[in-house]
N, C-alpha and C positions, 0 to 999 in steps of 0.2 A: 559720235561726243563722249565720251567718260561720262558715267555719273558718282557723284561724290562715291557715293555707295561701298562707291566699287574698287576707287581709288588705293591703293595700295600706298601711301601714304600717308594717306586719312586710317588703314586700316594697322597699320605699327603705330599710330601716334594711339590710336584705344587701344590699343593690343599694351603699350608702353603705363598708360596712366593705368590699366584695373590692374597691372602688376605692383606701382606705386598703393594703389590702394587696397590693395592685401598686406603689402608690405606693412604701412601703414594700422591698418588695424588686426594682423597678429602683432606687432609690435606693443600698441598696447594696451590689448589683451597679455600679455607674456609683461606689461611692465607694469599694471596693477595689480598678478596673482604673484611677485615675484613685489611688489609691494606689501602688497596686504599680508604673506608669511604663509602664499595656499603656497606655493614652492621654495623649499625649505632653501637656508643658507647651506650651501656646498653641494643641494642633489644635483646630479646631471642632468646635461637638459640631449637630453639621446633626440633626434629628427624624425624617429616613425614614433617613440610618443607622442609626441608633441606635435604630429601629423593628426593620432586616432583624436588630442586631447580637447585642438582645436577644428580641424573640421578641414585644413587648409594646409598644400602643394606646399615641396620642398623646398623649394625658392627663395618663395616668399617668410619660408620660416629663418632662413639661413641668412638670408637680410636681416633679419632683426634680430636674428640674435648678436648679429652686428655692432649693429647700429647699438644696444643694450649694452654691446661691451666695453663701445666708445666713453659710455654712457655711466660704467661700473657699476653695473648694475650687476652683468653676466662675467668672466673668466672668461677667455681663452687655450686647452692645456692645450697645449703644443702637442700633438696627434692624438687626441684624446678625447675632441671635439668643444663640447663647453660645460658651464657647468653656473648655479647662481654662486654668486661673490656670499665668499664667507660675511660674517661681520665679529666684529669684537671691543670691548671697553674703551682701550689708547686707541683703534682709529676712529671711532663719533671721537672724543675729544677732539684729531685734530681736524674733520669732519666741520665740529660746531666752530670750531676755532676761526680756520678758512671762509666758512659759510657768511659768521659776522665780519669780521674783514671785509668779504665781499659788499652784502648788503647794504653796509654803515655807508661804500661808497657809491653804488647803486641810489641809495635813498637821499644822497646832500645829493648829487649828480639832480634828485628829480626837483629836489626841495628850490634847485635851483632855473631850472628849466623848464616844469607842469609848466601846461599852459589852463587853460577851463576842463578839455576834457580830464586833465588826466585828475585834477577835484573833482569831477564829478565821477571816476570812477571808482575813487576811496568812500564819496561818500556810497554812493549806491551800494561797492561791497560789505560796503562796514553793515547797514541797514543790512542786507542777505543773509554774513553771519547771525546776525543777533537775533534773527528771526526761525532761526534752526538749533532745532535738541540738536548739541554731540551723540548722544546719545539709545537710543528707542530703548522701548517698555522691557524689551530682553535683552536691558544691558550691556548691547552687542552695540557696536563705533556703527556712527550716521554717515553709509560712503557721502548720500550729497551733503552733509558740513562737512566730510570730507576736501569735494570739491573747493565747496563756495568760501572753508577754510585757505584752500593753494591762492583763489581769487584773491584777500584779500593783501592776501603779502604782497604778494608780484603786481596789486594795483597798487602797491606804496612805492616800486619801483621801477612803476610801466614807464614816467615821464624822465627816463633818465638818461636817454636817448643812446645809449649804447646798446646796437643788439649781442654783443659779448656779454658783460655785466647779465644783462637778460637773462641768457641758457642756461650763463653756471648757476643764479638767483631759481631759477625753477628747475635743474638739477640740480644741486643743495636740498632742497625741494624734498625732493623725492628720494634719497636720500635718508632726506629725516624722519621721513615718514618711514620708512621700514622702520626704521630700527625703534618709532614707537608703536609696530603697529605689531612686532618680536615683543617687544616692553610691554606689550598688554595694560599702557598707563591709565587708568581712572580719576574721577575728577578726586584733587585733592581739596580739603575743606580751609589749607590753608589759605586759597590763590584766589583768586575773580579772577580767568581768565578774559569774559565776555568787555570790565572795564581794564583790562591792559590795552586789551587792540582798542576798544576805548578813546586812552590815551594817548598812547602811540599814532591812529589818526589823528585828532586833536593839534598833535605838535607840529602833525606831518602839514595841513594843513593851512596851522600857522604861520606856515615857514619857518620855525623854530630848530635848526639843524640838529642843535647839539641838543636839546632837551628828544626831539624826533628816538635820534640815534641811539639816545643814553638809554628809554625808555623798550626798544628793540632791543638792545640787543641783551636790556635785562629780562626782558618777556624770554627767548631763548633760552641766554643762562640758566633761569630758573626748569624753565623745564628738559634742557640738556640735566641741569645737575640728577633731577629724575631717574632718568631715561641711564645717568651712566652712574649709577648705584643696584637698578631692576636691570644694568643686565651685566655688572661684579660680583650678582649675586646666582644669575642662568648660567656664569662660569662655573663657578664654583660649585653650583653643581653640578654643573656636567661634570666635573674633573671627581667628583664624590660615585658618583656612578660604577659600579663593577664591571670591569670587560665582560663579554660572554661569555666563557671558558671557550676555545674550539674542543670539537667532538675528538676522541681518543681516534685515532688511527684506524684502529682496528676495525670502528665502529662503521666507518668510510665505506663506500662502492670506490672498488678503483676505478673507473672514471672518472669520480666524479673529485677523485686528490687532487689535491696545485701543490706546485712549493710551497706555496707560503704555509700549508697546512702539514705537509709532509715535514714536517721536522718537527723532531723527538726527540727527546732528551736517553740520551746509548747509553747503559749501564758500565 
């Protein structure tokens, strides 16, 4: 009689489950590090370096990078591996427009289809978000607030009944958050973000689709305007930094010379 623990099929299934768990773990950690700016835009993502950083094997790391490439957070460079996706003010404008269109559709559907569970989810998510400060005593962004912030926005569209719209809303939220972290925005005295959240929730719960959409899009565009300004300034600052001059050819040991540094002016 074969024991369940020695069944090859059970062993294979357990191995597959552990592999998926490791891939999911590294994907979440990589995603957080990219969104929070710990891995800078354009940074090369070398497998060996990531193995040392996260303490996991090469296979789940490659799988996680492929998943993040599908989400737009990582770029696959042909025959050169992976790198963190670049950012640009113009690209952010496109992201903002697509996000607003996607969530408008999702929110209208949620208001039309959402039941008591959807309503309760909004109330609970709003309460939890309002109970947490966005910034810590040291001025750093509170990561728990960020998690609750995402949960609130996802609760608004949770009742839409479309897995595709929910997946896109989740993806666009993460991409937008990445820009927010890179821009290092701090609260503006001209806005009461908590009140904005409250008004969006109230319109959604009242099933006033036009008001809810109008308030949500205005909320996103108000943040977007500040983000675009910060990103434009960031790009201008980067362009004004003079490049580091290449070392003189005579000062470089022969074994370190490369084609790109060997081109020198000839009299």
